[in-house]
N, C-alpha and C positions, 0 to 999 in steps of 0.2 A: 242728246238730252236738251229739252226745250229750256230756254233761259229768258230772262227779261228783254234782252236785245232782239230775240225772235218775237216776242210779244209785241215789242214796239214796232218792229217791221210790219207786222200783220196789222196793227192799228194804223199805221201810216198807209198802207195800201187801201184800207176801208176808207179813210179820210180822204185820200186822193179821189177815189171813185165818188164819195158823196160831195166833195168839193167841186168836182167836175159837173155834178148834176144840178147843184144848187147854189153854188158859190162862185160861179165864174172861173173854177179851177183853183181858187184860193185855198190853201191849207194854212190855218192859223188857230189861234186860241178860240176865236169866235167860231171856226168850222167845228172844232171839237165840242164846244158848247151846244151848238145847234144840233149835232149828231146826237149828243147825249139827250137833249131834249126831245128830238124826234124818235128815239128809242123809247121813251116814256109814252109818247103818242101810239106808237106801234103796240106796246104792251097793253094799253088800255083798249085800243080798237081791234087789233087783230088777234090778241091773246086773250082778250075779254077779262083782263086783270082789274080789279078794283083799284081805287087810288091807293089805298093802304097796302095792297099787294105789290103795286108798282113801286112804291116807296120801300118796301121790304126787299124787293129785287135789287134796288140801288143799294141798300145796306149791305146786303150779302156781296154784292159786286165791289163795294168800296173796302169791305173786310178782306176779300180775296187780293185785291190790289196791294193793299197795305201789307198783308202777310208776305205776298211775292216780293214786294218792294224791300222788305226787311230781311228776307232770307238771302245770306250770301251767295247761294247757288240758284236762287230763284225759284226753289221748291220747298215751300213751307211744310211743316208737318200738319198744321192746321190753319184755317182762317182766323184772321183778326176779328173782333167784335166791333161793328160800327153802328152807330145810330144816326138817323137822319130826322131832323125835325124841320118842317116846312111851316113858316110863320109869314102870312102876308099882311101888308098894311091894312088898317081897318079892321083887324082881328078875324079876317077870313082865314080858313085853313083847309 
């Protein structure tokens, strides 16, 4: 059965590869943030998702992470609901 330790190890492998490609091999909070950011670019460019569709994808992923994080065995019965709001300085969104 897959648990959160397995998921963390998969994420670590992805971050190590990404870190080697763009961060001189470094795996840190910044590496994770940059990969999350670049996934947004991938969704917009390669998957042709709109900005709102990309944010909705992040909301679903955050809800999934939250549900898995809160489930004792890492296998929740349903995803949590997450809402993401993007507010930029100067009133841009």
